[in-house]
C-alpha positions in Angstrom: 43.8 10.9 15.9 44.3 8.7 18.9 42.2 5.6 19.4 41.9 4.0 22.9 41.9 0.2 22.8 42.2 -2.6 25.3 45.6 -4.2 25.8 44.9 -6.7 23.1 45.1 -4.6 19.9 42.3 -4.9 17.4 42.8 -6.7 14.0 43.4 -4.7 10.9 40.8 -6.6 8.9 37.4 -8.1 9.7 34.9 -10.5 8.1 31.9 -9.0 6.4 29.1 -10.0 4.2 29.4 -7.8 1.1 26.7 -7.0 -1.5 28.2 -6.3 -4.9 25.0 -6.5 -7.1 21.6 -8.0 -7.2 21.6 -11.1 -5.1 25.4 -11.1 -5.2 26.5 -11.5 -1.6 30.0 -12.8 -0.6 32.0 -13.2 2.6 35.1 -10.9 2.4 37.9 -9.7 4.5 37.7 -5.9 4.7 39.5 -3.2 6.7 38.3 -2.5 10.2 36.8 1.0 10.0 38.9 3.8 11.5 37.6 5.5 14.6 37.3 9.3 14.6 37.8 11.3 17.8 34.1 11.4 18.6 33.3 7.8 17.6 33.3 4.3 19.2 34.1 1.0 17.6 31.4 -1.6 18.3 31.9 -5.4 18.0 28.5 -6.3 16.5 26.5 -9.0 18.3 23.2 -9.1 16.4 21.7 -7.5 13.3 18.0 -7.5 12.4 17.0 -7.9 8.8 14.9 -5.0 7.5 12.8 -4.6 4.4 15.3 -2.1 3.0 18.0 -4.7 3.3 16.0 -7.2 1.3 15.1 -4.6 -1.2 18.7 -3.7 -1.9 19.6 -7.4 -2.0 16.8 -8.2 -4.6 16.7 -5.0 -6.6 20.0 -3.2 -6.1 18.3 0.1 -5.3 15.6 2.0 -3.4 14.5 5.1 -5.3 17.6 7.3 -5.9 19.8 5.1 -3.7 21.6 2.7 -6.0 24.1 0.0 -5.1 26.9 0.9 -7.5 29.8 -0.5 -5.5 30.4 -3.0 -2.6 28.0 -2.4 0.2 27.6 -4.0 3.7 24.0 -4.3 4.6 22.3 -4.2 8.0 21.3 -1.3 10.2 19.3 -2.8 13.1 22.2 -3.7 15.4 23.7 -4.1 18.8 27.0 -5.0 20.3 29.8 -4.1 22.7 32.2 -1.1 22.5 35.7 -2.3 22.0 37.6 0.9 21.2 36.9 4.7 21.5 38.1 7.8 19.8 40.3 10.4 21.6 37.4 12.5 22.7 35.4 9.6 24.2 36.0 8.4 27.8 37.8 5.1 27.8 35.3 3.9 30.5 32.9 3.3 27.6 35.0 0.3 26.5 33.1 -2.9 27.4 29.7 -1.2 27.4 26.8 -3.1 25.7 25.0 -0.7 23.3 22.3 -0.4 20.8 23.3 1.5 17.7 21.3 4.4 16.3 22.6 3.9 12.8 23.0 7.4 11.5 25.5 10.3 11.3 24.1 13.8 10.8 26.1 16.9 9.9 25.1 18.9 13.0 25.3 22.1 11.0 22.4 22.3 8.5 19.0 24.0 9.1 17.3 20.7 10.0 20.0 19.6 12.4 19.9 23.0 14.1 16.1 22.8 14.4 16.4 19.4 16.1 15.1 17.4 13.1 18.4 15.6 12.5 16.6 12.7 10.8 15.9 15.1 7.9 19.5 16.2 7.6 20.3 16.3 3.8 23.9 15.3 4.6 22.9 12.2 6.6 25.1 9.1 6.5 22.9 6.1 7.3 24.0 2.5 7.7 23.5 0.3 4.7 22.3 3.2 2.5 24.7 3.5 -0.5 27.6 4.3 -0.1 27.6 3.9 3.7 28.4 0.4 5.0 26.2 -1.3 7.6 26.6 -3.9 10.2 26.8 -7.4 8.5 30.4 -7.3 9.7 32.4 -8.0 12.8 32.8 -4.3 13.7 31.1 -0.9 12.9 31.8 2.6 14.0 29.2 5.1 15.3 29.4 8.5 17.0 29.4 8.1 20.7 26.0 9.8 21.3 24.4 7.3 19.0 25.8 4.3 20.8 23.0 3.9 23.4 23.8 2.0 26.6 21.4 -0.9 27.2 20.7 -2.7 30.5 21.7 -6.3 30.9 18.0 -7.2 31.0 17.8 -6.6 27.2 19.1 -9.4 25.0 21.3 -8.7 22.0 18.4 -9.4 19.8 16.0 -7.0 21.6 18.8 -4.3 21.6 19.1 -4.6 17.8 15.4 -4.4 17.3 15.2 -1.1 19.2 15.7 0.4 15.7 12.4 -0.7 14.2 10.8 0.1 17.6 12.1 3.6 17.1 10.2 3.7 13.8 7.0 2.7 15.7 7.6 5.3 18.5 8.0 8.0 15.9 4.8 6.8 14.2 2.8 6.9 17.5 4.1 10.4 18.3 3.1 11.6 14.8 -0.3 9.9 15.1 -1.0 11.5 18.4 -1.8 8.2 20.0 -2.8 8.8 23.7 -4.6 6.8 26.4 -8.1 5.9 25.3 -7.6 6.6 21.6 -8.3 4.3 18.7 -6.0 3.4 15.8 -6.2 1.4 12.6 -3.0 -0.2 11.3 -2.8 -1.6 7.7 -0.3 -4.5 7.5 0.7 -7.1 10.0 4.3 -7.4 9.0 7.2 -6.6 11.3 6.5 -2.8 11.4 2.7 -3.3 11.7 3.2 -5.7 14.6 5.6 -3.5 16.4 3.3 -0.5 15.8 0.4 -2.5 17.4 2.5 -3.2 20.5 3.7 0.4 20.7 0.1 1.7 20.3 -0.9 -0.4 23.3 2.1 0.9 25.3 1.0 4.5 24.4 -2.4 3.7 25.9 -4.6 3.1 22.8 -7.9 1.5 23.8 -8.8 0.2 20.3 -6.1 -1.3 18.0 -7.5 -2.6 14.7 -5.1 -4.4 12.3 -5.9 -5.3 8.7 -4.0 -7.8 6.6 -4.7 -10.1 3.7 -3.1 -13.2 5.3 -5.1 -15.0 8.0 -1.9 -16.2 9.8 -0.7 -12.6 10.1 -4.1 -11.4 11.4 -4.0 -14.1 14.1 -0.5 -13.0 15.0 -1.5 -9.4 15.4 -4.0 -10.5 18.0 -1.1 -11.9 20.1 0.8 -8.7 19.8 -1.6 -6.0 20.9 -4.4 -5.9 18.4 -7.9 -5.7 19.9 -9.5 -6.6 16.5 -8.4 -7.8 13.1 -10.0 -7.3 9.7 -9.7 -9.2 6.4 -9.9 -6.3 3.9 -11.0 -8.7 1.1 -14.1 -9.4 3.2 -14.8 -6.0 4.8 -14.8 -2.6 3.1 -12.5 -0.8 5.5 -13.5 2.6 4.1 -17.2 2.0 4.8 -17.0 -0.1 8.0 -17.7 2.8 10.3 -14.4 2.4 12.2 -14.2 6.1 13.0 -10.6 5.9 14.4 -8.5 8.7 15.8 -5.5 7.6 13.7 -4.6 5.5 10.8 -1.1 4.0 10.2 -0.2 2.4 6.9 2.5 -0.3 7.3 1.6 -2.0 4.0 2.5 0.4 1.2 -0.7 -0.7 -0.6 -2.5 2.2 -2.4 -5.9 0.7 -1.7 -5.0 0.3 2.0 -3.9 3.9 2.2 -7.0 5.3 0.6 -9.4 3.1 2.6 -7.5 3.8 5.8 -7.7 7.6 5.4 -11.5 7.2 4.8 -11.8 5.4 8.2 -10.3 8.3 10.1 -12.7 10.6 12.1 -12.8 14.4 11.6 -9.5 16.1 12.6 -7.8 12.7 12.9 -4.4 11.8 11.6 -3.0 9.4 8.9 0.6 8.4 9.1 2.3 6.7 6.0 5.1 4.3 7.0 5.1 1.5 4.6 7.3 1.5 1.5 5.0 1.3 -1.6 4.4 3.1 -4.8 6.2 6.4 -5.0 2.9 8.0 -6.2 -0.7 7.2 -5.4 -4.1 8.7 -5.5 -5.5 10.0 -2.2 -9.1 10.9 -1.3 -8.4 14.6 -1.3 -12.0 15.7 -0.8 -12.4 13.5 2.2 -9.1 14.9 3.6 -10.2 18.5 3.1 -13.7 18.2 4.3 -12.8 16.3 7.5 -9.5 18.3 8.1 -7.5 15.1 8.3 -3.8 15.5 8.7 -1.8 13.2 6.4 1.9 12.9 7.0 4.8 10.5 6.7 7.8 9.5 8.8 11.4 9.3 7.9 13.5 7.4 10.4 13.5 8.9 13.9 14.8 11.5 16.3 15.6 11.0 20.0 13.7 7.7 20.3 16.2 5.2 21.8 15.6 6.3 25.5 11.9 5.7 25.1 12.5 2.4 23.2 14.8 1.1 25.9 12.3 1.9 28.6 9.4 0.3 26.8 11.3 -3.0 26.4 13.0 -3.0 29.8 9.6 -2.3 31.5 8.0 -5.2 29.6 5.5 -3.0 27.7 6.9 -4.1 24.4 8.2 -7.6 23.6 10.8 -7.7 20.9 12.4 -11.1 21.6 9.2 -12.9 20.6 9.4 -11.2 17.1 12.5 -13.3 16.3 11.6 -16.1 13.9 14.9 -16.8 12.3 18.6 -16.9 13.4 21.5 -17.0 10.9 25.3 -16.9 11.0 27.1 -14.6 8.7 27.7 -17.3 6.0 23.9 -17.6 5.6 23.1 -13.9 5.4 21.5 -14.6 2.0 19.0 -17.0 3.6 18.2 -14.4 6.2 17.5 -11.9 3.4 15.1 -14.3 1.8 13.4 -15.4 4.9 10.6 -12.8 4.7 9.0 -14.8 1.9 7.7 -17.2 4.5 4.3 -16.1 5.9 5.3 -17.0 9.5 8.4 -14.9 9.3 8.6 -11.7 11.4 12.2 -10.9 12.2 15.4 -12.7 11.2 18.6 -12.0 13.1 22.2 -12.3 11.7 25.1 -12.8 14.0 28.3 -11.5 12.4 30.5 -13.1 15.0 29.3 -16.6 14.1 30.5 -18.6 11.1 29.4 -22.0 9.9 32.8 -23.0 8.6 
């Protein structure tokens, strides 16, 4: 099919950081991906490092998804459209966008029902065998390249992806003006969830974390109260919240958090933890608590862009590390530092 490009034609190859095995990351020249009729080619400006990226880097797999061939990591990304497919208006070239990093089939039962995040045929960035954005260019369907205003930085535009996770979480949790919420874990997702809960109107936002520095940080990003779960029994503290969000993956945090929910409340499991854990079933049954999970997102980018552009959510302040492509391995290890929140990789920058 025909691809529309500016007068200066695009290169045939691009630089990418390629994962070939556990902690085996190398800079390689790879082909620029072809652009289908309904797609756009984006020159990547910034990529946020996600916990799934670090997990693939350190362990080579997440559940049934196994790195068994070369893989480009990175799915929290932003950039500028530099070419479009034949079905996309050429006027999109030059547009700054945030990428919703997925491609659903549009035909299955879940897609037809509007739950495209649950499409069994989904192709998602940086999930084997689909390449991500630790590269100079990436392709995405035109409807998933979301225009962002100039008031958003490249970093904030990239971090609309984890904000979309938080928006989905708040929607599932039923957070509304005046409600109360307990969040377990003050890592990146917990902190973004705290900010988003505040934007959704929550009056009480309680955050638990084992690390004192992270608890203090939560207070700067929307929490009204923090708890050290080693000093306070969360299950018996009388918190009586409308909603509980687990952003830790800890079985103890999940069980205690559910017990802190008032009758007919909701618990949303977000954190990646043990694939199986024991839940307080009697408590769930007797208080009619809804327990659910989230898997990615559906139709969240417009809300995310509004929350950042209106100043209700601050994503730029989450950035604690910046790395060029040659140091992507350091970016993937940066989460070991207690003061780390979000590291950004810039695929267009090289150190040598």
